[in-house]
C-alpha positions, 0 to 999 in steps of 0.5 A: 531484499533481492530480485527474486524476493520482490518477484515472490511478493509481486506474484501474489495479492495483498490477502495472501501476504497478510495469509502468509504473515499470519503463518510466519509471524503470528503476532502480526495478525491483527495489525501492520494493514489497512482496515478501512475501504481505500479507492483503487481507480486502477484495480487491474495493476499488479501488486505494488511492493516498495520502500515506504517514503512517508509524508504528512500533507494539508491542503485548507491553509495557504504556505508559500515563500522560499522557506516552503519551497526549500522543504519542496526540494528537500522532499524530492531529495527524500522520495529520490533516495534509497531504498528503492523503488519507493511507495508514497504513504502520505498521510493527510492531516485535514479534518475532513481528510481529502480537503484538497488532492496531493495526487494528480497529473503532475505529481504522479509523474514526478513522483514516478520519475523519482522512482515510486510505483504509487501511493497509499493515502487516506487523502484524496486523487484527482486527474484520474484519466491524465496520472502516470502510466502504470502508476497505482494509487490507494486513496481515501477519496477522490476530489476535484481541487488540490486547493493549498495542498503542501507537504508538512513532514516526511520521514516520519512515522504516518498511520493511513487507515490503521496501518502505522508506517515508518519511513522505509518500511517494506509495503505491498499493496493492491485492490484490496488495501496494503500491508507492512511486510516484515523484511526478515519474514519474506523467505519464511513467507515463501516456503509457507505458500505451497502448504497455505495454497494446498490447505486452501485448495483442499477445503475449496474442492470439499466445498464445491463437490456436488453433494458435500456433507457437513462432516466432508467439509470438516474433514477438510478443514481438519486435513 
């Protein structure tokens, strides 16, 4: 990924990314994105584009001891490692998911310091007013307690609201949700953007025309 490719992806929203993927990788049209609602407490933040740091967690059961502390330290090494920037993609394995919030004031500041732009999780978040500045969060719920929250595994495949993610996948996310972006398709997506925008503009212009007829709208669709 070059800086120009990152800049292109940051300049468009997640629905547009999905539309472009449909054009250049049509087999991806029905997969690779979140399919149910995620809470986004900061909808005005720009899209985040980064590489998945995949994690599973639980919060119902108490854990601790030297072995768990060693795992926490290894987890921090994983988050800080290349590729960067990162997006923490955390699958909450509790039933129900969100029993305890992984994300709050402390973890957002720690993960931001280690290169993360934000998180996508089916679990819960808290401390909305105190989280690290410009740290984006897409979450399944908002709850007040962290209970016995702990990392189980990391660097493994996870699924968040229907989106299957592998460690290191490129993620694009904003207020609408998240999608896995095929890196090999980014240049093709950039090349297809102008055509997509012109097609959409033609249809919208026709639809907004005073007194427009159905035949004129059909013509706009046909191009």
